[in-house]
Structure formats: structure tokens, C-alpha cells
C-alpha positions as a printed NumPy array, in Angstrom:
array([[-48.048, -43.307,  19.229],
       [-46.908, -44.31 ,  22.721],
       [-46.532, -41.782,  25.552],
       [-42.776, -42.425,  25.493],
       [-42.613, -41.523,  21.784],
       [-44.67 , -38.353,  22.374],
       [-42.369, -37.308,  25.232],
       [-39.278, -37.91 ,  23.067],
       [-40.722, -35.834,  20.227],
       [-41.647, -33.011,  22.599],
       [-38.144, -33.068,  24.091],
       [-36.608, -32.944,  20.626],
       [-38.719, -29.961,  19.594],
       [-37.908, -28.177,  22.823],
       [-34.201, -28.679,  22.253],
       [-34.472, -27.389,  18.706],
       [-36.373, -24.356,  19.906],
       [-33.893, -23.668,  22.666],
       [-30.987, -24.01 ,  20.269],
       [-32.603, -21.63 ,  17.8  ],
       [-33.367, -19.109,  20.533],
       [-29.798, -19.187,  21.774],
       [-28.497, -18.878,  18.239],
       [-30.764, -15.922,  17.458],
       [-29.72 , -14.17 ,  20.671],
       [-26.037, -14.574,  19.806],
       [-26.532, -13.341,  16.247],
       [-28.49 , -10.319,  17.508],
       [-25.246,  -8.868,  18.908],
       [-25.937,  -5.756,  21.012],
       [-29.531,  -5.473,  19.884],
       [-31.475,  -3.585,  17.209],
       [-31.071,  -0.092,  18.708],
       [-27.286,  -0.23 ,  18.761],
       [-27.126,  -1.804,  15.312],
       [-29.431,   0.836,  13.862],
       [-27.369,   3.626,  15.428],
       [-24.255,   2.309,  13.705],
       [-26.08 ,   2.02 ,  10.432],
       [-27.225,   5.647,  10.715],
       [-23.582,   6.704,  11.202],
       [-22.506,   4.813,   8.085],
       [-20.583,   2.175,  10.011],
       [-20.8  ,  -1.549,   9.448],
       [-21.352,  -3.902,  12.36 ],
       [-18.908,  -6.709,  13.107],
       [-20.866,  -9.398,  11.25 ],
       [-21.259,  -7.194,   8.2  ],
       [-17.499,  -6.646,   8.191],
       [-16.854, -10.384,   8.349],
       [-19.291, -10.983,   5.49 ],
       [-17.528,  -8.347,   3.383],
       [-14.074,  -9.74 ,   4.115],
       [-14.794, -13.383,   3.338],
       [-15.983, -15.015,   0.141],
       [-19.77 , -15.569,   0.292],
       [-20.861, -18.721,   2.058],
       [-17.415, -19.637,   3.414],
       [-17.59 , -18.379,   7.019],
       [-17.312, -21.116,   9.641],
       [-17.934, -19.518,  13.014],
       [-16.37 , -20.762,  16.23 ],
       [-17.502, -19.627,  19.666],
       [-20.972, -18.359,  18.759],
       [-22.376, -19.466,  22.115],
       [-19.679, -17.978,  24.327],
       [-20.661, -15.344,  26.897],
       [-18.961, -13.638,  29.805],
       [-18.053, -15.946,  32.68 ],
       [-19.502, -13.311,  35.032],
       [-23.019, -14.521,  35.767],
       [-24.526, -11.014,  35.826],
       [-23.289, -10.417,  32.267],
       [-24.23 , -13.814,  30.881],
       [-27.228, -12.584,  28.899],
       [-25.642,  -9.238,  27.971],
       [-22.589, -10.564,  26.151],
       [-23.502, -12.525,  23.002],
       [-20.377, -14.186,  21.561],
       [-18.646, -12.282,  24.376],
       [-18.093,  -9.354,  22.038],
       [-15.745, -11.151,  19.634],
       [-16.821, -12.926,  16.433],
       [-14.271, -15.547,  15.448],
       [-13.938, -18.189,  12.77 ],
       [-12.459, -19.115,   9.429],
       [-13.407, -18.646,   5.813],
       [-11.882, -17.859,   2.447],
       [-10.442, -14.714,   0.893],
       [-10.252, -15.079,  -2.878],
       [-10.448, -18.84 ,  -2.462],
       [ -7.68 , -19.085,   0.143],
       [ -8.311, -20.004,   3.781],
       [ -8.031, -17.284,   6.444],
       [ -9.032, -16.78 ,  10.073],
       [-10.857, -13.704,  11.338],
       [-11.36 , -12.028,  14.716],
       [-13.99 ,  -9.283,  14.568],
       [-14.527,  -6.983,  17.532],
       [-18.262,  -6.385,  18.137],
       [-18.472,  -2.873,  19.587],
       [-22.21 ,  -3.227,  20.291],
       [-21.427,  -5.713,  23.083],
       [-19.888,  -3.793,  25.979],
       [-17.673,  -1.865,  23.588],
       [-16.086,  -5.167,  22.55 ],
       [-14.148,  -5.099,  25.796],
       [-11.919,  -8.104,  26.383],
       [-12.55 , -10.738,  29.04 ],
       [-10.856, -14.064,  29.824],
       [-13.429, -15.832,  27.616],
       [-12.972, -13.637,  24.544],
       [ -9.202, -13.718,  25.056],
       [ -9.405, -17.517,  25.052],
       [-11.223, -17.394,  21.712],
       [ -8.638, -15.055,  20.211],
       [ -5.74 , -17.124,  21.533],
       [ -7.213, -20.219,  19.914],
       [ -7.053, -18.624,  16.47 ],
       [ -3.618, -17.11 ,  16.979],
       [ -2.357, -20.617,  17.775],
       [ -4.332, -22.185,  14.931],
       [ -2.935, -20.001,  12.152],
       [  0.609, -20.711,  13.322],
       [ -0.017, -24.444,  13.293],
       [ -1.857, -24.836,   9.998],
       [ -0.483, -21.857,   8.079],
       [ -3.091, -19.271,   7.133],
       [ -3.474, -15.5  ,   7.545],
       [ -5.228, -13.95 ,  10.53 ],
       [ -7.323, -10.801,  10.118],
       [ -8.363,  -8.569,  13.012],
       [-11.338,  -6.293,  12.417],
       [-10.504,  -4.034,  15.328],
       [-12.648,  -1.72 ,  17.47 ],
       [-12.582,  -1.944,  21.267],
       [-12.689,   0.022,  24.503],
       [-10.005,  -2.253,  25.933],
       [-10.116,  -4.653,  28.848],
       [-13.448,  -5.347,  30.601],
       [-12.716,  -3.79 ,  33.962],
       [-14.886,  -5.935,  36.294],
       [-13.157,  -9.051,  34.945],
       [ -9.654,  -7.67 ,  35.389],
       [ -9.876,  -5.785,  38.694],
       [ -8.297,  -7.158,  41.827],
       [ -5.581,  -9.675,  42.514],
       [ -7.541, -12.626,  41.141],
       [ -8.232, -10.794,  37.879],
       [ -4.573,  -9.96 ,  37.392],
       [ -3.306, -13.237,  38.81 ],
       [ -5.399, -15.215,  36.337],
       [ -3.887, -13.351,  33.369],
       [ -2.075, -15.503,  30.831],
       [  0.304, -13.264,  28.899],
       [  3.248, -15.597,  28.318],
       [  2.779, -15.864,  24.56 ],
       [ -0.315, -13.716,  24.05 ],
       [  1.516, -11.139,  21.963],
       [  4.401, -13.268,  20.74 ],
       [  4.941, -12.442,  17.064],
       [  6.849, -15.099,  15.129],
       [  5.589, -14.167,  11.641],
       [  4.722, -17.733,  10.711],
       [  1.712, -16.458,   8.788],
       [  0.508, -12.935,   7.927],
       [ -1.379, -10.905,  10.501],
       [ -3.544,  -8.036,   9.279],
       [ -5.57 ,  -5.484,  11.219],
       [ -8.182,  -2.932,  10.189],
       [ -8.788,  -0.232,  12.808],
       [-12.341,   1.09 ,  12.487],
       [-13.056,   3.196,  15.565],
       [-11.724,   3.38 ,  19.114],
       [ -8.901,   0.851,  19.47 ],
       [ -7.636,   0.492,  23.015],
       [ -6.229,  -2.543,  24.811],
       [ -5.797,  -5.655,  22.687],
       [ -7.236,  -3.911,  19.618],
       [ -4.258,  -1.535,  19.814],
       [ -1.712,  -4.278,  20.537],
       [ -2.894,  -6.472,  17.67 ],
       [ -2.909,  -3.552,  15.259],
       [  0.641,  -2.401,  15.954],
       [  1.831,  -6.041,  15.889],
       [  0.237,  -6.694,  12.494],
       [  2.133,  -7.046,   9.223],
       [ -0.349,  -4.658,   7.64 ],
       [ -2.596,  -2.147,   9.402],
       [ -5.229,  -0.02 ,   7.698],
       [ -6.9  ,   2.805,   9.604],
       [-10.332,   4.068,   8.641],
       [-10.494,   7.852,   8.869],
       [-11.926,   8.822,  12.244],
       [-10.357,   5.873,  14.054],
       [ -8.334,   6.351,  17.242],
       [ -5.625,   4.01 ,  18.553],
       [ -3.891,   4.618,  21.876],
       [ -2.689,   2.843,  25.001],
       [ -5.523,   4.41 ,  27.012],
       [ -8.705,   6.319,  26.232],
       [ -8.729,  10.144,  26.146],
       [-10.886,  10.171,  29.31 ],
       [ -8.413,   8.086,  31.288],
       [ -5.473,  10.129,  30.006],
       [ -7.248,  13.357,  30.978],
       [ -7.93 ,  12.07 ,  34.5  ],
       [ -4.35 ,  10.838,  34.885],
       [ -2.695,  14.025,  33.612],
       [ -5.233,  16.681,  34.56 ],
       [ -5.266,  17.928,  30.974],
       [ -8.053,  17.744,  28.452],
       [ -6.947,  15.456,  25.624],
       [ -8.452,  15.417,  22.155],
       [ -8.923,  11.863,  20.85 ],
       [ -7.602,  12.592,  17.364],
       [ -4.607,  14.454,  18.738],
       [ -3.89 ,  11.585,  21.124],
       [ -4.007,   8.747,  18.629],
       [ -6.063,   9.617,  15.585],
       [ -5.57 ,   8.058,  12.172],
       [ -3.528,  11.068,  10.994],
       [ -1.103,  10.693,  13.885],
       [ -0.491,   7.061,  12.953],
       [ -0.335,   7.694,   9.215],
       [  2.076,  10.638,   9.405],
       [  3.871,  10.608,  12.777],
       [  4.146,   7.082,  14.241],
       [  3.973,   5.185,  10.944],
       [  1.731,   2.496,  12.438],
       [ -0.809,   3.018,   9.635],
       [  0.267,   1.197,   6.485],
       [ -2.796,   2.511,   4.643],
       [ -5.747,   4.83 ,   5.235],
       [ -9.352,   4.28 ,   4.114],
       [-12.355,   6.583,   3.899],
       [-14.922,   3.883,   4.72 ],
       [-15.278,   0.454,   6.297],
       [-15.77 ,  -1.025,   2.849],
       [-12.559,   0.495,   1.501],
       [-10.605,  -0.668,   4.545],
       [-11.721,  -4.26 ,   4.036],
       [-10.952,  -4.11 ,   0.326],
       [ -7.411,  -2.957,   1.187],
       [ -7.073,  -5.953,   3.536],
       [ -8.177,  -8.328,   0.798],
       [ -5.79 ,  -6.75 ,  -1.678],
       [ -2.834,  -6.892,   0.719],
       [ -3.415, -10.602,   1.267],
       [ -3.274, -11.191,  -2.492],
       [  0.47 , -10.36 ,  -2.395],
       [  1.125, -12.669,   0.564],
       [  1.667, -16.394,   0.891],
       [ -0.658, -18.198,   3.283],
       [  2.355, -18.892,   5.511],
       [  6.117, -18.478,   5.526],
       [  6.733, -21.955,   4.127],
       [  5.512, -21.044,   0.642],
       [  5.986, -18.271,  -1.89 ],
       [  3.255, -15.762,  -2.746],
       [  0.831, -16.784,  -5.49 ],
       [  1.719, -15.882,  -9.074],
       [ -0.723, -13.592, -10.859],
       [ -1.397, -13.225, -14.589],
       [  0.661, -10.457, -16.171],
       [ -1.726,  -7.743, -17.417],
       [ -1.577,  -6.816, -21.078],
       [  0.688,  -3.837, -21.754],
       [  2.987,  -4.404, -18.765],
       [  6.468,  -3.095, -19.558],
       [  5.459,  -1.363, -22.784],
       [  6.107,   2.141, -21.391],
       [  9.777,   1.476, -20.567],
       [ 11.115,   4.155, -22.919],
       [  9.305,   6.841, -20.893],
       [ 11.843,   6.411, -18.073],
       [ 14.353,   8.459, -20.061],
       [ 11.971,  11.427, -19.933],
       [ 10.666,  11.043, -16.359],
       [ 14.041,  11.129, -14.59 ],
       [ 16.065,  14.299, -15.376],
       [ 19.819,  13.806, -15.718],
       [ 20.498,  16.851, -13.526],
       [ 20.736,  15.595,  -9.948],
       [ 19.137,  18.771,  -8.581],
       [ 15.883,  18.463, -10.545],
       [ 13.018,  16.741,  -8.784],
       [ 10.578,  14.121, -10.068],
       [  8.164,  11.637,  -8.534],
       [  9.677,   8.159,  -8.316],
       [  6.185,   6.657,  -8.067],
       [  5.877,   7.253, -11.814],
       [  9.009,   5.151, -12.309],
       [  7.578,   2.342, -10.182],
       [  4.311,   2.342, -12.149],
       [  6.239,   1.825, -15.388],
       [  8.543,  -0.922, -14.075],
       [  5.836,  -2.928, -12.284],
       [  3.055,  -4.967, -13.872],
       [  0.226,  -2.663, -14.893],
       [ -2.075,  -1.797, -11.967],
       [ -0.147,  -3.893,  -9.451],
       [  1.46 ,  -1.225,  -7.235],
       [  0.218,  -1.282,  -3.62 ],
       [  1.792,   1.499,  -1.482],
       [  2.77 ,   0.832,   2.129],
       [  3.023,   3.747,   4.628],
       [  2.502,   6.288,   1.829],
       [  1.971,   9.222,   4.244],
       [  4.997,   8.45 ,   6.436],
       [  8.687,   9.057,   5.724],
       [  7.811,  10.385,   2.28 ],
       [ 11.388,  10.68 ,   1.013],
       [ 11.326,   6.889,   0.747],
       [  8.628,   4.921,  -1.079],
       [  7.794,   1.378,  -0.032],
       [  5.322,  -0.563,  -2.157],
       [  4.267,  -4.098,  -2.822],
       [  3.913,  -4.764,  -6.536],
       [  4.225,  -7.509,  -9.099],
       [  6.845,  -7.894, -11.802],
       [  6.221, -10.715, -14.234],
       [  3.325, -11.81 , -12.034],
       [  5.59 , -12.304,  -9.01 ],
       [  5.11 , -10.404,  -5.744],
       [  8.003,  -8.035,  -5.008],
       [  8.703,  -5.329,  -2.462],
       [  9.979,  -2.031,  -3.85 ],
       [ 12.067,   0.456,  -1.833],
       [ 12.698,   3.683,  -3.749],
       [ 14.068,   7.125,  -2.946],
       [ 11.709,   9.958,  -3.844],
       [ 13.383,  13.329,  -4.673],
       [  9.926,  14.975,  -4.49 ],
       [ 10.335,  15.053,  -0.698],
       [ 13.439,  16.397,   1.086],
       [ 15.352,  15.837,  -2.145],
       [ 15.261,  12.115,  -1.406],
       [ 17.366,  12.534,   1.76 ],
       [ 16.762,   9.753,   4.269],
       [ 15.551,  10.793,   7.726],
       [ 14.741,   8.726,  10.806],
       [ 11.201,   7.989,   9.632],
       [ 12.506,   6.72 ,   6.29 ],
       [ 14.953,   4.439,   8.123],
       [ 12.198,   2.937,  10.275],
       [ 10.001,   2.557,   7.209],
       [ 12.719,   0.732,   5.262],
       [ 13.537,  -1.611,   8.151],
       [  9.885,  -2.486,   8.749],
       [  9.416,  -3.227,   5.055],
       [ 12.505,  -5.447,   4.888],
       [ 11.134,  -7.448,   7.825],
       [  7.829,  -7.916,   5.987],
       [  9.412,  -9.017,   2.716],
       [ 11.977, -11.347,   4.228],
       [  9.409, -12.977,   6.507],
       [  7.108, -13.893,   3.618],
       [  9.534, -14.779,   0.825],
       [  9.068, -11.588,  -1.195],
       [ 12.104, -10.376,  -3.229],
       [ 13.254,  -6.802,  -2.566],
       [ 13.842,  -4.294,  -5.378],
       [ 15.718,  -1.052,  -4.595],
       [ 15.46 ,   1.936,  -6.92 ],
       [ 18.179,   4.332,  -5.838],
       [ 18.448,   8.109,  -6.176],
       [ 19.55 ,   9.592,  -2.863],
       [ 21.838,  12.39 ,  -1.591],
       [ 22.531,  10.693,   1.746],
       [ 21.055,  10.797,   5.236],
       [ 19.404,  13.912,   6.602],
       [ 21.71 ,  15.415,   9.215],
       [ 21.331,  18.036,  11.933],
       [ 20.228,  18.529,  15.536],
       [ 16.731,  17.147,  15.06 ],
       [ 18.032,  14.09 ,  13.237],
       [ 20.534,  13.217,  15.963],
       [ 17.986,  13.742,  18.733],
       [ 15.619,  11.488,  16.811],
       [ 18.247,   8.709,  17.154],
       [ 19.039,   8.616,  13.452],
       [ 22.367,   6.828,  14.035],
       [ 20.604,   3.883,  15.659],
       [ 17.934,   3.837,  12.961],
       [ 20.594,   3.757,  10.23 ],
       [ 22.352,   0.795,  11.84 ],
       [ 19.023,  -0.996,  12.373],
       [ 18.385,  -0.693,   8.645],
       [ 21.885,  -1.942,   7.796],
       [ 21.57 ,  -4.851,  10.196],
       [ 18.156,  -5.827,   8.862],
       [ 19.425,  -5.644,   5.282],
       [ 22.311,  -7.949,   6.175],
       [ 19.849, -10.509,   7.567],
       [ 17.552, -10.515,   4.527],
       [ 17.753, -13.868,   2.702],
       [ 15.263, -13.238,  -0.106],
       [ 16.723, -11.903,  -3.397],
       [ 17.785,  -8.24 ,  -3.218],
       [ 18.108,  -6.327,  -6.485],
       [ 19.404,  -2.727,  -6.57 ],
       [ 19.244,  -0.345,  -9.528],
       [ 20.879,   3.077,  -9.152],
       [ 19.054,   5.581, -11.337],
       [ 20.822,   8.886, -10.847],
       [ 22.827,   9.663,  -7.669],
       [ 24.032,   7.467,  -4.837],
       [ 26.12 ,   9.024,  -2.052],
       [ 27.685,   8.18 ,   1.284],
       [ 26.689,   5.607,   3.871],
       [ 23.233,   5.375,   2.307],
       [ 24.959,   3.708,  -0.666],
       [ 25.258,   0.645,   1.594],
       [ 21.706,   0.898,   2.963],
       [ 20.303,   1.092,  -0.551],
       [ 21.94 ,  -2.105,  -1.793],
       [ 25.52 ,  -1.026,  -2.526],
       [ 28.749,  -2.501,  -1.215],
       [ 27.668,  -6.09 ,  -1.724],
       [ 24.457,  -5.851,   0.288],
       [ 22.348,  -6.671,  -2.802],
       [ 22.488,  -9.87 ,  -4.832],
       [ 22.19 ,  -8.161,  -8.219],
       [ 23.161,  -4.578,  -9.091],
       [ 22.939,  -2.234, -12.039],
       [ 23.387,   1.46 , -12.672],
       [ 21.71 ,   3.599, -15.276],
       [ 24.235,   5.142, -17.637],
       [ 23.374,   8.533, -16.068],
       [ 24.405,   7.431, -12.556],
       [ 26.757,   9.387, -10.282],
       [ 28.238,   7.587,  -7.265],
       [ 30.584,   8.934,  -4.609],
       [ 31.113,   9.228,  -0.874],
       [ 29.653,  12.734,  -1.03 ],
       [ 27.986,  15.09 ,  -3.462],
       [ 31.031,  16.68 ,  -5.223],
       [ 29.78 ,  20.215,  -4.515],
       [ 29.663,  19.467,  -0.771],
       [ 33.026,  17.703,  -0.929],
       [ 34.719,  20.827,  -2.347],
       [ 33.387,  22.826,   0.576],
       [ 34.39 ,  20.232,   3.206],
       [ 37.853,  19.438,   1.833],
       [ 38.927,  22.807,   0.434],
       [ 36.659,  25.314,   2.165],
       [ 35.643,  26.788,  -1.167],
       [ 32.318,  28.021,  -2.488],
       [ 31.343,  29.398,  -5.939],
       [ 31.12 ,  33.003,  -4.707],
       [ 34.425,  33.341,  -2.852],
       [ 36.722,  31.937,  -5.556],
       [ 34.788,  30.772,  -8.633],
       [ 37.844,  29.764, -10.686],
       [ 39.46 ,  27.62 ,  -7.994],
       [ 36.045,  26.253,  -6.998],
       [ 35.407,  24.973, -10.54 ],
       [ 38.877,  23.441, -10.667],
       [ 38.385,  21.576,  -7.393],
       [ 34.858,  20.56 ,  -8.372],
       [ 36.172,  18.964, -11.549],
       [ 38.674,  17.023,  -9.43 ],
       [ 35.996,  15.837,  -7.005],
       [ 33.698,  14.83 ,  -9.869],
       [ 36.231,  12.473, -11.474],
       [ 35.601,   8.751, -11.321],
       [ 31.953,   9.035, -10.264],
       [ 30.182,   7.491, -13.262],
       [ 28.349,   4.191, -13.477],
       [ 31.218,   2.858, -15.565],
       [ 33.68 ,   3.668, -12.782],
       [ 31.579,   1.622, -10.357],
       [ 31.227,  -1.193, -12.913],
       [ 34.997,  -1.153, -13.486],
       [ 35.505,  -2.658, -10.011],
       [ 32.358,  -4.802, -10.283],
       [ 30.392,  -2.559,  -7.946],
       [ 27.666,  -2.746, -10.602],
       [ 27.134,  -5.95 , -12.553],
       [ 25.686,  -4.013, -15.445],
       [ 25.358,  -0.47 , -16.774],
       [ 21.986,  -0.135, -18.48 ],
       [ 19.74 ,   2.126, -20.474],
       [ 16.901,   3.221, -18.129],
       [ 14.474,   1.561, -20.542],
       [ 16.088,  -1.807, -19.727],
       [ 15.29 ,  -1.634, -15.985],
       [ 12.315,  -4.   , -15.974],
       [ 14.159,  -6.551, -18.087],
       [ 17.192,  -6.376, -15.797],
       [ 14.973,  -7.031, -12.769],
       [ 13.153,  -9.917, -14.463],
       [ 16.483, -11.524, -15.354],
       [ 17.876, -11.034, -11.846],
       [ 14.755, -12.567, -10.304],
       [ 15.283, -15.666, -12.449],
       [ 18.946, -15.89 , -11.468],
       [ 18.417, -15.418,  -7.745],
       [ 15.202, -17.331,  -7.199],
       [ 16.275, -20.067,  -4.818],
       [ 15.625, -23.27 ,  -6.74 ],
       [ 17.087, -25.463,  -4.006],
       [ 14.635, -24.113,  -1.442],
       [ 11.802, -23.375,  -3.874],
       [ 12.051, -19.657,  -3.174],
       [ 11.769, -19.932,   0.615],
       [ 14.139, -17.725,   2.627],
       [ 15.665, -18.367,   6.046],
       [ 13.396, -15.842,   7.852],
       [ 16.177, -14.417,  10.004],
       [ 14.047, -11.321,  10.622],
       [ 10.902, -13.153,  11.716],
       [ 11.459, -12.274,  15.395],
       [ 12.418,  -8.645,  14.78 ],
       [ 10.444,  -6.281,  17.068],
       [  7.046,  -5.434,  15.643],
       [  7.184,  -1.715,  16.488],
       [ 10.263,   0.335,  17.367]])
């Protein structure tokens, strides 16, 4: 062997060794001590989360060899704290951005932002979902401080949300900075219990305000599940959170130019229809849980609640009917008698945006006494929230199907698919529809109550109760059909066939795709 050949071979081996050393250093993340500490706390690291999200053997990483552009941090920032790439979820392509908290708290720098921007642009171009596995202390301060740090910022389209393809975020721990922005901008956000999402950390808030701030009180998972509504779902563990992400994506198309995938219809779906006559009492004052109704109407095992802990008088769920993804909006008399408050309005509007953006038909199951009124409601801007809901409903171009089950009063009649705002309508034969609950109308119009003048009260109540049946609504074609409750699933299946847009292959106009992400 010549000296030249020996030198070439040595150079080749050296390059291989160097490459393998660099690769091992990047894959080591923040080092064994930090990884072991997470393991002891029962938390997955970023690479374990990616492996759990994606089908085995499908991950194609991009940016493994990135580091901070700050020379002093070059060897302390493997992958610059963000693991990015593509893979498959149940055989369908998806992109993933995983925040690696073991590397400087997964703080964001110009390099890691460049990686994230690449994938945000990619999914819009090619049409595939983007999943954020979120956990971050926020911006990396040395990189952002000073005029040059701020002047170099590129925020023109960084958080532009056009809903061309689904965005999903799972919040696992502290989520500040971009981890917070991406989570509240997502189409679906799941919070693991113990997670905290806020604009700034509790320490910074305490220093700025002079008050001690508890992290959970500031932005804990309960706050976002029950007060802000940012949490679409809550999980006990990392594993459960990722499973919820995978399940959510199963209802979604890869992008807004296609319909969601059809699923096989499980055996027994629809066979419990007769039970609806027992679940829903005819008396409008008796409560029941509408989630039982949804379980019977939907394909067996297909119901996927959205924002279950928020605005509880209204249920929003993804589900399947006949194997087709649908979005269900239903009043729930178990909470506030089904009256619609500001939280319920926001919840409905957000859900309409989701369904219309991704070609998912909307099903409304109606049993409501109207909007919740009073001082708190008005100060919570309920009037604006009601009109937001009405406006969003008017812009929805996917099929809208409304079934009134028991009572349907006032302005909320319009918001829940009445007055021509739905494409297909039906009322159960037990339905009562009017501008106001007849008992309230007697009080408003005549100033009567049962105690003061029971005879006259009953007379006026009978007057106010005339013409309020489902058949009265159907008489002027306000309902297309009056049905036995047991026929609800069949009515919906038929309406879906009629209103599926054959000319556009089920694709809507996406008039809500630029609606604000959080409001």
C-alpha cells in the first residue's frame, strides 16, 4: 500500500470518528445527570417523547448538529435545545419540534428559532401536521439582550397562523416564551398535570410586581383547563399526553385541502338509539347529561372531548358518525341548566374555527334555555362573545346539522343552528321552541307569578305556551323534519350524505382560517 493510500485511509477513519463523536455529543442532550434526574421524576426526555409520538423507525431528524451561535455556548448546546424532524403518526407524515429542557432549559436562540421556522414553513408548503412537544424557560437572554439582539429579530410571520395544516402542542412543564405562544396558537393543546404556561416566569413576575407568585396560580394546568380554556385536554403523564396528540390527529386531515380519513364503523354503532327516549326527560326542568346522548349517536368509542373542563354548559367533542369525522356542539343541562355563558360562547367559536378550517361537518344537539344574563355576564363581555359566535357560524362552509332535542329559546336559537344558520334541521317530537321560556314570558309581559294570582297565571301561561311545539316550527319549515329521538343518528347520516360537497370533494372555503387563535 502506498503512503498516499495509507494517508487517505487514515483521513477517512478520522472523519468517521469525528462524525460519530459529534453525533454522540448531540444525542447526549444535556448529559447523563440531567437525563437521570428527569427519569427519577417520572418525566420523559425530549427524544423519548419524539420516539413515543412517531411510528417506530420513521423519524428523520433535521438539525442534529446545530449549536448556539455564541462561541462560549457552542459545546453546551447540543441540537441547540430543539429536536426537529419528520416522521409518521399512524402511517401519515407529520413534523415535530421537541423542546429539550436539559439544554439550557430549552431556551430559544436565533439558531433554534431558524430550525422551528423551517418546519412551520415546510408543513404549510407540503401539507402535514406539526406537533410541538413543549417545555421551555423562554428566550435565551444573552442572545436577545441589547439592540443587536432585538434588531436581529425576525417576527414578521413567526406566529402567523393560517391553518393550512393542523398544529398541535403538548405542554409538559414550564412553558414560557415561544413554548407558550405555540401552545395557545395550536389547534389542539394538551396540558400534562403539573405544567405551567405563562407570559413570564413566576420569578420575573414576582420581581416586577413585588408580590410572591405561585406558579400554579399564575398559569398552572388547572387555570388553563378551567379559566382560560387554553387547555383542550389534560393528561396525568407524558405518555397519556402524547397518546391524546396521536388520537386528535386521527380525526384531522393532513392539510386543509383534503377531508379527514374515514374510519371503519365499529360493530354495534347506533344499536342503542332507543335509549334516547329514556335518557332525555320530557320535562324541561329535569337535568340529564348530554354526553350520554352523544355516546349513543356517535360511532362506538369514537367520542373525543375538547375543552371538557371549560364552559361546561356546552359540550364540544370530535367524534365519528358512519366513520366520518364530525364536530359535535351540544348543550348540557347538567351545568347551569344548559344556559350559555361567556366561556361557552368562546368555546363554541373556537370549535367552529377548528371544524371549518379542516373540513369537519358540525353537528348541533340543542337543549338550551338561552344565554346567562346578569352583571357578571355583561362585565365579561358576553354581548361581544355572542356576536362572535354568530359571526363565526355565518362564515362556516362545512355542513351544519342541528337537532333540537327538548327546548330552544331566544337569541341562542340562532347560535345553535336555528333561523337558517344550519344546512339541515330537525326537532324531536318533544321539542319546545319560543323566544322565551313561557314561565318567564308570563312574568315579563304580565307581571304575574304563581303565588300572587295562580288562576290568572295559569291562564296566561297557557296563552304563552301555544304554538311552541316542533310541529309549529316545522309548519313554517323552521325544521325540515320532526323525528322520534331514536331516529337522530339516521337523520344525521342522511343529512351528511345530502350536504357533503360533491363538487368540491368535501372541501370548505375556510373563511375562518385567519380567525384569531386566542381571544
